[in-house]
Every structure is written in C-alpha cells, then in structure tokens.
C-alpha positions as CSV (number, residue, x, y, z in Angstrom):
1,X,154.6,46.8,52.1
2,X,153.5,50.0,50.3
3,X,150.7,50.3,52.8
4,X,153.1,50.4,55.8
5,X,155.3,53.0,54.0
6,X,152.2,55.1,53.3
7,X,151.1,54.8,56.9
8,X,154.5,55.8,58.1
9,X,154.7,58.9,55.8
10,X,151.2,59.9,56.9
11,X,152.0,59.5,60.5
12,X,155.3,61.6,60.1
13,X,153.3,64.3,58.3
14,X,150.8,64.4,61.1
15,X,153.5,64.7,63.7
16,X,155.9,67.2,62.1
17,X,153.6,69.4,59.8
18,X,151.2,70.8,62.5
19,X,151.9,74.4,63.2
20,X,153.1,75.1,59.7
21,X,149.6,76.4,58.9
22,X,149.4,78.6,62.0
23,X,146.7,81.2,61.5
24,X,146.8,84.8,62.7
25,X,149.4,87.5,62.2
26,X,153.2,86.8,62.7
27,X,154.7,89.4,65.0
28,X,156.7,92.3,63.5
29,X,158.1,95.2,65.4
30,X,156.0,98.3,64.8
31,X,157.6,101.3,63.3
32,X,157.3,104.4,65.6
33,X,155.1,107.2,64.4
34,X,157.8,109.8,65.4
35,X,161.3,110.5,64.1
36,X,164.1,108.9,66.0
37,X,167.5,110.7,65.7
38,X,170.7,108.8,65.4
39,X,172.0,110.5,68.5
40,X,170.3,112.3,71.4
41,X,169.7,116.0,70.6
42,X,170.7,117.1,74.1
43,X,174.0,115.3,74.1
44,X,176.9,117.7,74.2
45,X,180.7,117.3,73.7
46,X,182.5,115.8,76.6
47,X,183.4,118.0,79.5
48,X,185.8,117.2,82.3
49,X,183.4,118.3,85.1
50,X,181.2,115.3,84.7
51,X,181.2,112.3,86.9
52,X,181.1,108.7,85.6
53,X,183.3,106.9,83.2
54,X,182.1,104.8,80.3
55,X,181.5,101.2,81.2
56,X,183.8,98.5,79.9
57,X,182.9,94.8,80.1
58,X,179.7,92.8,80.9
59,X,178.1,92.1,84.3
60,X,175.4,89.7,85.5
61,X,173.0,92.7,85.8
62,X,173.8,94.7,82.7
63,X,177.0,96.8,82.6
64,X,178.2,97.8,86.1
65,X,178.0,101.5,85.6
66,X,178.2,102.2,89.4
67,X,181.7,100.8,89.5
68,X,182.8,104.0,87.6
69,X,182.6,105.8,90.9
70,X,185.7,103.9,91.9
71,X,184.3,103.4,95.4
72,X,184.8,99.8,96.8
73,X,182.3,100.4,99.6
74,X,179.6,101.3,97.0
75,X,180.4,98.3,94.9
76,X,180.1,96.0,98.0
77,X,176.8,97.5,99.0
78,X,175.3,97.1,95.5
79,X,176.4,93.5,95.5
80,X,174.7,92.9,98.8
81,X,171.5,94.6,97.6
82,X,171.4,92.4,94.4
83,X,171.8,89.3,96.5
84,X,169.7,90.2,99.5
85,X,166.9,92.5,98.3
86,X,163.4,91.0,98.9
87,X,162.0,92.9,95.9
88,X,164.6,91.2,93.6
89,X,163.8,87.8,95.2
90,X,160.2,88.3,94.5
91,X,160.8,89.3,90.9
92,X,163.1,86.2,90.5
93,X,160.4,83.9,91.9
94,X,157.9,85.4,89.5
95,X,160.2,84.6,86.6
96,X,160.3,81.0,87.7
97,X,156.5,80.9,88.0
98,X,156.0,82.3,84.5
99,X,158.7,80.0,83.0
100,X,156.8,76.9,84.3
101,X,153.6,78.3,82.9
102,X,155.3,78.7,79.5
103,X,156.4,75.0,79.7
104,X,152.8,74.0,80.6
105,X,151.5,76.0,77.6
106,X,153.8,74.2,75.2
107,X,153.1,70.7,76.6
108,X,150.1,70.3,74.3
109,X,152.5,69.9,71.4
110,X,153.5,66.5,72.6
111,X,151.5,63.2,73.2
112,X,149.7,62.9,76.4
113,X,149.5,59.5,78.1
114,X,148.3,58.2,81.4
115,X,147.7,55.0,83.3
116,X,144.2,54.2,84.6
117,X,143.0,51.3,86.7
118,X,140.0,50.0,88.5
119,X,139.0,47.3,91.0
120,X,135.5,46.0,91.1
121,X,134.4,43.6,93.9
122,X,131.2,41.7,93.3
123,X,129.2,39.9,95.9
124,X,126.1,37.9,94.9
125,X,123.5,36.2,97.1
126,X,121.1,33.6,95.5
127,X,118.2,31.9,97.2
128,X,117.6,28.3,96.4
129,X,114.2,27.9,94.8
130,X,113.3,24.7,96.7
131,X,115.6,24.5,99.7
132,X,116.1,27.0,102.5
133,X,119.6,27.8,101.4
134,X,121.4,30.9,100.2
135,X,124.4,30.7,97.9
136,X,127.1,33.5,98.0
137,X,129.3,34.2,95.0
138,X,132.2,36.6,95.2
139,X,134.4,37.8,92.4
140,X,137.0,40.5,91.7
141,X,137.7,42.2,88.4
142,X,141.0,44.1,87.9
143,X,141.2,46.4,85.0
144,X,144.0,48.7,83.8
145,X,144.7,50.6,80.6
146,X,147.2,53.1,79.1
147,X,145.4,55.7,77.0
148,X,147.3,58.2,74.9
149,X,146.2,61.2,72.9
150,X,147.9,63.5,70.5
151,X,146.3,66.7,69.2
152,X,147.3,67.5,65.6
153,X,147.9,71.2,65.7
154,X,147.0,71.9,62.1
155,X,146.1,75.5,62.5
156,X,148.6,76.5,65.2
157,X,146.4,77.0,68.2
158,X,148.8,75.3,70.5
159,X,151.9,76.8,68.8
160,X,150.4,80.3,69.2
161,X,149.6,79.6,72.9
162,X,153.2,78.5,73.4
163,X,154.4,81.6,71.6
164,X,152.3,83.8,73.8
165,X,153.6,82.0,76.9
166,X,157.2,82.4,75.8
167,X,156.5,86.2,75.4
168,X,155.0,86.3,78.9
169,X,158.2,84.7,80.1
170,X,160.4,87.3,78.4
171,X,158.2,90.0,79.9
172,X,158.8,88.5,83.4
173,X,162.6,88.5,82.8
174,X,162.5,92.2,81.7
175,X,160.3,93.0,84.7
176,X,163.0,91.4,86.9
177,X,165.6,93.6,85.2
178,X,163.4,96.7,85.9
179,X,163.4,95.8,89.6
180,X,167.1,95.1,89.7
181,X,168.0,98.3,87.9
182,X,165.6,100.4,90.0
183,X,167.1,98.9,93.2
184,X,170.6,99.5,92.1
185,X,169.8,103.1,91.1
186,X,168.0,103.7,94.4
187,X,171.0,102.3,96.3
188,X,173.5,104.5,94.5
189,X,171.3,107.6,95.0
190,X,170.9,106.8,98.7
191,X,174.7,106.3,99.0
192,X,175.3,109.6,97.3
193,X,172.7,111.2,99.6
194,X,174.5,110.0,102.7
195,X,177.7,111.6,101.3
196,X,175.7,114.8,100.7
197,X,174.3,114.9,104.2
198,X,177.7,114.1,105.8
199,X,179.2,117.0,103.9
200,X,176.4,119.2,105.2
201,X,177.2,118.0,108.8
202,X,180.9,118.8,108.2
203,X,180.0,122.3,107.0
204,X,177.6,122.8,109.9
205,X,180.4,121.7,112.4
206,X,182.8,124.1,110.8
207,X,180.3,126.9,111.0
208,X,179.6,126.1,114.7
209,X,183.3,126.3,115.4
210,X,183.6,129.6,113.5
211,X,180.5,131.0,115.3
212,X,182.0,130.2,118.7
213,X,185.2,131.9,117.7
214,X,183.2,134.9,116.5
215,X,181.3,135.0,119.8
216,X,184.5,134.9,121.8
217,X,185.9,137.7,119.7
218,X,182.7,139.8,120.2
219,X,182.6,139.2,123.9
220,X,186.2,140.2,124.3
221,X,185.5,143.4,122.4
222,X,182.4,144.0,124.5
223,X,184.4,143.6,127.7
224,X,186.9,146.0,126.3
225,X,184.2,148.5,125.6
226,X,184.7,148.4,121.9
227,X,181.4,146.7,120.9
228,X,177.8,147.1,122.1
229,X,175.8,144.4,123.9
230,X,173.5,143.9,121.0
231,X,176.4,142.4,119.0
232,X,177.0,139.8,121.7
233,X,173.3,138.8,121.4
234,X,173.6,138.6,117.6
235,X,176.7,136.4,117.8
236,X,175.0,134.1,120.4
237,X,171.9,133.9,118.2
238,X,173.9,132.9,115.1
239,X,175.7,130.2,117.1
240,X,172.4,128.9,118.4
241,X,171.0,128.8,114.9
242,X,174.0,126.8,113.6
243,X,173.8,124.4,116.5
244,X,170.1,123.9,115.9
245,X,170.7,122.7,112.4
246,X,173.0,119.9,113.4
247,X,170.5,117.5,115.0
248,X,168.3,117.7,112.0
249,X,171.1,116.8,109.7
250,X,172.2,113.9,111.9
251,X,168.6,112.6,112.0
252,X,168.5,112.6,108.2
253,X,171.8,110.8,108.0
254,X,170.6,108.1,110.4
255,X,167.4,107.6,108.4
256,X,169.3,107.4,105.1
257,X,171.6,104.7,106.6
258,X,168.6,102.8,107.8
259,X,167.2,102.9,104.3
260,X,170.4,101.5,102.9
261,X,170.2,98.6,105.4
262,X,166.6,97.8,104.3
263,X,167.6,97.8,100.6
264,X,170.2,95.1,101.5
265,X,167.5,93.0,103.1
266,X,168.7,93.6,106.7
267,X,167.1,95.1,109.8
268,X,167.4,98.9,109.7
269,X,170.2,100.4,111.6
270,X,171.8,103.8,111.7
271,X,175.2,102.4,112.7
272,X,176.3,101.6,109.1
273,X,179.9,102.7,108.7
274,X,179.2,104.4,105.4
275,X,180.5,107.9,104.6
276,X,179.0,108.2,101.1
277,X,180.7,109.1,97.9
278,X,183.2,111.9,98.5
279,X,185.5,111.9,95.4
280,X,185.9,115.1,93.4
281,X,183.8,115.4,90.3
282,X,186.8,116.4,88.1
283,X,188.5,113.0,88.5
284,X,185.7,111.1,86.8
285,X,185.6,110.6,83.0
286,X,182.7,112.4,81.2
287,X,179.9,111.3,79.0
288,X,181.2,110.4,75.5
289,X,180.2,112.5,72.6
290,X,177.2,111.6,70.4
291,X,175.4,109.0,72.5
292,X,173.6,106.7,70.0
293,X,169.8,106.6,70.4
294,X,169.7,102.9,69.8
295,X,171.1,102.5,73.4
296,X,167.5,102.6,74.5
297,X,166.7,99.3,72.7
298,X,168.1,97.4,75.8
299,X,166.0,99.3,78.3
300,X,164.0,96.7,80.2
301,X,160.7,98.6,80.2
302,X,160.8,98.8,76.4
303,X,161.7,95.2,76.1
304,X,158.8,94.3,78.5
305,X,156.4,96.4,76.4
306,X,157.5,94.6,73.2
307,X,157.1,91.2,74.9
308,X,153.5,92.2,75.9
309,X,152.9,93.2,72.3
310,X,154.3,89.9,71.0
311,X,152.1,88.0,73.4
312,X,149.0,90.0,72.2
313,X,149.9,89.2,68.6
314,X,150.2,85.5,69.3
315,X,146.8,85.4,71.1
316,X,145.1,86.8,68.0
317,X,146.2,83.5,66.3
318,X,145.0,81.5,69.3
319,X,141.5,82.9,69.1
320,X,141.3,82.7,65.3
321,X,142.4,79.0,65.4
322,X,139.3,78.3,67.6
323,X,137.2,78.7,64.4
324,X,138.9,75.8,62.7
325,X,138.6,72.0,63.3
326,X,140.6,70.2,65.9
327,X,141.9,66.7,65.2
328,X,143.4,64.3,67.7
329,X,144.7,60.7,67.5
330,X,143.9,58.3,70.4
331,X,145.4,55.0,71.2
332,X,144.7,52.8,74.2
333,X,145.8,49.4,75.4
334,X,145.0,47.4,78.5
335,X,143.8,44.2,80.1
336,X,141.2,42.8,82.5
337,X,141.7,40.0,85.0
338,X,140.2,38.4,88.1
339,X,143.6,38.2,89.8
340,X,145.9,41.1,90.5
341,X,149.2,39.2,91.0
342,X,149.0,36.7,88.1
343,X,150.0,38.0,84.8
344,X,148.7,34.9,83.0
345,X,145.3,35.6,84.3
346,X,145.1,38.8,82.2
347,X,143.4,36.9,79.4
348,X,141.2,39.7,78.3
349,X,143.6,42.1,76.6
350,X,142.5,44.9,74.3
351,X,143.8,47.8,72.3
352,X,142.2,50.4,70.1
353,X,143.3,53.2,67.8
354,X,141.2,56.0,66.5
355,X,140.9,59.6,65.5
356,X,138.5,62.3,66.5
357,X,137.6,65.8,65.4
358,X,135.8,68.8,66.7
359,X,134.6,72.0,65.0
360,X,132.4,74.6,66.5
361,X,129.2,75.4,64.5
362,X,127.2,77.7,66.8
363,X,128.6,79.6,69.8
364,X,126.6,82.8,69.9
365,X,129.5,84.8,68.4
366,X,131.9,83.9,71.2
367,X,134.9,83.1,69.0
368,X,134.3,86.1,66.7
369,X,134.2,88.6,69.5
370,X,137.1,86.9,71.3
371,X,139.2,87.5,68.2
372,X,138.0,91.1,68.0
373,X,138.9,91.5,71.6
374,X,142.4,90.1,70.9
375,X,142.9,92.6,68.1
376,X,141.8,95.4,70.4
377,X,144.3,94.3,73.0
378,X,147.0,94.2,70.4
379,X,146.2,97.7,69.3
380,X,146.4,98.8,73.0
381,X,149.7,97.1,73.5
382,X,151.0,98.6,70.3
383,X,150.1,102.1,71.6
384,X,151.6,101.3,75.0
385,X,154.9,100.1,73.4
386,X,155.2,103.3,71.3
387,X,154.4,105.5,74.4
388,X,157.0,103.6,76.5
389,X,159.6,104.2,73.8
390,X,158.7,107.9,73.5
391,X,158.8,108.3,77.3
392,X,162.2,106.7,77.4
393,X,163.5,109.2,74.9
394,X,162.0,111.9,77.0
395,X,163.7,110.6,80.1
396,X,167.1,110.7,78.4
397,X,166.7,114.1,76.8
398,X,165.5,115.5,80.1
399,X,168.5,114.1,81.9
400,X,170.9,115.4,79.3
401,X,169.3,118.9,79.4
402,X,169.5,119.0,83.2
403,X,173.1,118.0,83.0
404,X,174.0,121.0,80.9
405,X,172.2,123.4,83.3
406,X,173.6,121.8,86.4
407,X,177.1,122.1,85.1
408,X,176.6,125.8,84.5
409,X,175.1,126.1,87.9
410,X,178.2,124.3,89.4
411,X,180.6,126.8,87.8
412,X,178.6,129.8,89.1
413,X,178.2,128.3,92.5
414,X,182.0,127.8,92.7
415,X,182.5,131.5,91.8
416,X,179.9,132.5,94.4
417,X,181.6,130.5,97.1
418,X,185.0,132.1,96.3
419,X,183.5,135.6,96.5
420,X,181.7,134.7,99.8
421,X,184.9,133.5,101.4
422,X,186.7,136.6,100.3
423,X,183.9,138.9,101.6
424,X,183.8,137.2,105.0
425,X,187.6,137.6,105.4
426,X,187.3,141.3,104.5
427,X,184.4,141.8,106.8
428,X,186.2,140.2,109.8
429,X,189.4,142.3,109.2
430,X,187.3,145.5,109.1
431,X,185.4,144.5,112.2
432,X,188.7,143.9,114.1
433,X,189.9,147.4,113.1
434,X,186.6,148.9,114.2
435,X,185.6,150.0,110.7
436,X,182.3,148.2,110.5
437,X,179.7,146.6,112.8
438,X,179.3,142.9,113.6
439,X,176.1,142.8,111.6
440,X,178.3,143.0,108.4
441,X,180.4,140.1,109.7
442,X,177.2,138.2,110.5
443,X,175.8,138.7,107.0
444,X,179.1,137.7,105.4
445,X,179.3,134.5,107.5
446,X,175.7,133.6,106.7
447,X,176.4,134.2,103.0
448,X,179.5,132.0,103.1
449,X,177.5,129.2,104.9
450,X,174.7,129.4,102.2
451,X,177.3,129.3,99.4
452,X,179.0,126.2,100.9
453,X,175.7,124.5,101.3
454,X,174.7,125.5,97.7
455,X,178.0,124.1,96.4
456,X,177.3,120.8,98.1
457,X,173.7,120.8,96.7
458,X,175.0,121.5,93.2
459,X,177.5,118.7,93.4
460,X,174.9,116.2,94.7
461,X,172.4,117.3,92.0
462,X,175.0,116.6,89.3
463,X,175.8,113.2,90.7
464,X,172.1,112.3,91.0
465,X,171.6,113.5,87.5
466,X,174.2,111.0,86.3
467,X,172.5,108.2,88.1
468,X,169.2,109.2,86.6
469,X,170.8,109.3,83.1
470,X,172.1,105.7,83.6
471,X,168.6,104.7,84.7
472,X,167.1,106.4,81.6
473,X,169.5,104.7,79.3
474,X,169.0,101.3,81.0
475,X,172.8,101.1,81.8
476,X,176.0,102.6,80.7
477,X,177.3,103.5,77.3
478,X,178.0,100.0,76.0
479,X,175.1,99.2,73.5
480,X,175.6,95.4,74.0
481,X,175.7,94.8,77.8
482,X,176.0,91.3,79.2
483,X,173.4,89.7,81.3
C-alpha cells in the first residue's frame, strides 16, 4: 500500500511542481532614467476659453472624450467608424490570431494524446515442391493504439514560452487600442475640419455679397461722376478674387466629407449631410488643473512597449532552459487483431509506460548565443520602452504648451477682428462722403476678410490642439478608463 501512496505522491509532484523552478529573470518594470513630475509642467490653471469637458464614466473604447463636444452627429459618426472601419477590423482579427497562438504556446503544459491505427494486408503465394500447384494465403492485421506523452517542465521552458505568448497577446490588444484611438482622433479632426471649411465658405459668401454691394456703390458713384473708372475696375477685381476662392473651398469640403465616409467603411461621397462642429468655444468646460502625469500609464503605445519588454524577458528564460535536461512521461495502450469488427478478436493487447530524457551536450554554441541574443533584444526593448514613455511626455507637454500660445493668439485675433470691422465701417462712411478713395475701402475690406479667416483658423487650431492632447494622453482626464 505504501508503494501506491509513494507513486501517487511522486506523480502529483511531477504534475504540479514543474514551472516552479523556472530559470531566467522574472519581469520587473524598469525605472525610467529621467525624472517624472507628479503633474505636467505645462499644465496651467483652468481657463473658460478652452473646449472639452472632463470625461465621466467608462466606454468600450476608453473614456468617450469626444462626447464632450455635445454634438450628437459627431457621436454617431464615431460609433459608425468604430463598427465599420476596416483598419479596426484588421486589428481585431490580429488580436484573435495572436490569442490562438498564445493558447497554442501554453498547450505544452498539458498531456498530449493521439490515436494511431494501421491496416496491413498480406498476400502469400507458395509453390508446391512436387505438384504443379500454387497455394495463396491472405491475411489482414488491424492495429490501433493510444499513445500519450507529458513533458515535465522542470525548468520552466514551456511556462516561459506561455508567458511570452501571453505578453504578445497583450501587445496585440494594445495595438488594437492604438488603431481605435487613432481612428477616433482622425475622425474628430476631420469633422472639425469640415466645420472649419464650412465656416470659411460662409465667410467667403458674405464677402462676395459685400463685394457686390461695393461694386454697385462704386458704379453708381462713377455714373454720377463722383468716382474714377479705375475704382470700378478695383471693385470688380476684388469681387472676382472673392468668387475665385469659393470653388477651392467647396472642393476641400467635398474631399473632407469623402474622407469621413472612407473612415466609416463606406464608399466615398461628398453628399454627407455634415456641417462640422460649430459650437462656441466658451461653452465647453476647460482642462482641469494639475493633470497627473500617471495618466500616461494607460496610453496604449506605452502598454504595448511594456508588453514587448515582458515578452523579451520571458524569452530569456526560454533560451536558458534549453541548457537543462528535458523529461517526459510516455504511456501507450493498444491492440492487434485480424478482424476489424470483432472485439473478441483483439487478443493481442498491450500497454507500456516509460520515461525519457534529453539534454544537449554539444551544439556549437547555439544555445549560449541564443541566450545572449535574447538578452540583447531585452535591452533593446527596454530602451524602446523608455523612449516611448519619454516621447509620450513630450507629446503632452507640447500640446499643453501650444494650448497656452493658441489661447493668447485667439484673444489677439478677436481684438484684431473687432478693429478690422470698425476700420471698414469708417472707411466706407468716409468714401460715401467723398473724403477718401476706394482703395482705402478695398484695403479695409481685405483686412476684415483676413481677420475673419484668421479668427476661424485660430478657433480650429485650438480645437485640433484639444484633440491632439486627448490623443497624447490616451483618452480623457479619468485615470482609470473602462474598456
């Protein structure tokens, strides 16, 4: 009885203890070789001239920061992009592929069994030694067996392979998040661009209308003998210039709408009834004070870089385990018969149980150099991880710095527009009284047109900067977004 208990304990040890002696380094997140502040240095106190509210609540694709624009059309387009984009579908299929590869890598931890069988048909012809006769003998042999093997992973080779495959799977998930976030940011930027172009078209239409009124006024004054002919030509040239800008803007608007269709996985069309974001900047809640720097920990490119580093660490253990012996248990049972459909004919039954081992002795330095190569790849992935983290901080700081400058530019641009409107009004009043030439009116009108376009550009730049800030942060302000 003691023998059976000892055998049972030995078998349990062989099954459950493997992997506890895994060789190679265990992964630990590296400490950056640069100082990370608790908050971003370029973050400033909240200002009411910013554009996007803090995000509240989880979303399937991180926190839905784009919903802070309070634009139902934008929300619907983003949903269609997430569900219909071919880039996102490709990334999702790649996740499935890597997941199955990870399961395959871990399959070596479990017993492997199979069913084998063979059929042998024999035909013998024997000549009689005395009589002119030939005897034929026919026979069939049916053989089947069930072999099973189980590798005892004493030194963690299979465990490390499974660990590396799981890290590859996590990298694929983060790569999918990179694609999703990039597609969402590109969609929001394109939507904002459509609003920007439509605003330019509106300004161009207003300027064309004003130029026609100016031309009518100049022609009336010319017919009355109050203005020279050259002023009529100047007014006509200004009107033609304004009208020439309109087709270019309409072309850009059509191309942008086609791009939005492509992002949604549809055939490109310029008939999309989208006007773009047009809400005033002042109605949107600003960036909160003191953004914590640990927000970047959820950025997918940083997570993907760390997953690659984890996989590289596990593969060091894989290569080191190749130096140590491998042990496997084998068991097989089966039978042989001359009849396929009669169980009682399987008189020759057999089973066998055994163990086998393998240990490399001479390989020309293959395993040693493989381990050195694994260490070199780990060092490369470590440097890449730290660089990715540093680049991420750079992206956020650059976006925050640009935000401050763009806000100042917006204030000055608003003052410039107010002055240009007032100057144009004064110039027109003086021209009607005959106190100045039409050239002054023309210059004032062009200055107002440039100021309105500049104001539109400033607003679009501030909105685009907010989108880029969300992309740099990997989402909104919530440090624990849902997935």
